[in-house]
N, C-alpha and C positions, 0 to 999 in steps of 0.2 A: 687043439683047441686051447691048450695052456699058453702057447706062444701068443695067440691072439689076445687072450685075457691079460697077459703081461703087457702087451703093447697098448691096450685100452687104458690100463692103469698109468703107464708112463706118459701117454699122450695127455690124459686128464691132468696129471700132476704138473707137467710142463705148462699146460695151458693155464692152470690155477696160478702158478708161480709168475707167468707172464702178466696175468690180471693184477696180481699183488704189486707188481713192479710197473704197472701201466705201460707195458711194452707190447706194441702191436706185432702182427705177423711180419709186416714190412720192416719194422725195427729189428726184430730178431734176425730176419734174413740178412739185413745189412751188417749186423754185428757178427754173424756167422760167416760173412762173405760168401753167401750162397743165394739162390733164387727164392722168390716167394713160393713158387710151386714145390720146391723141396721142403719148405716149412710147412706148407699144407699137407704134404705126404707125412711129415713127422707128426703132425697133430691129428691126422686121420686115424682113428682107432682101428679101422678095418684094414689099413694098408700096412702089411707087415714087412714092406721092402725098405727098411731104414737100417742103415749100419750102426753098429755100436759106437763107432767114432762119431757119427752125427748126433746120436743121443747124448754122448758125453759132452760134446761141444755145446749143445743146446742147454743141458743141465748146468754147465758151468756158467753160461751167460745169465741164467735166471737165478744164480746163487745157490744151486743145488749140486750134489754129487751123485753119480751113478755107481751103484755097487752091484756086482754080479757075484753069484755064489753057486758052486756046484754042490748039490746035496745028495 
């Protein structure tokens, strides 16, 4: 359940950063050199099948950084 909660927060944060930059899903897909369906999966809070690399690339494009920490 924790992984789903983390993905929900990340999807929301990326979505909010996209809104702030007026960046559409198509625009993000184009900048990431990926498909719109991949971006939809990225932004779907219930889809946990997204790689860390994809999350990092999306975060960078919207002006953010992804930090992971083992606790």
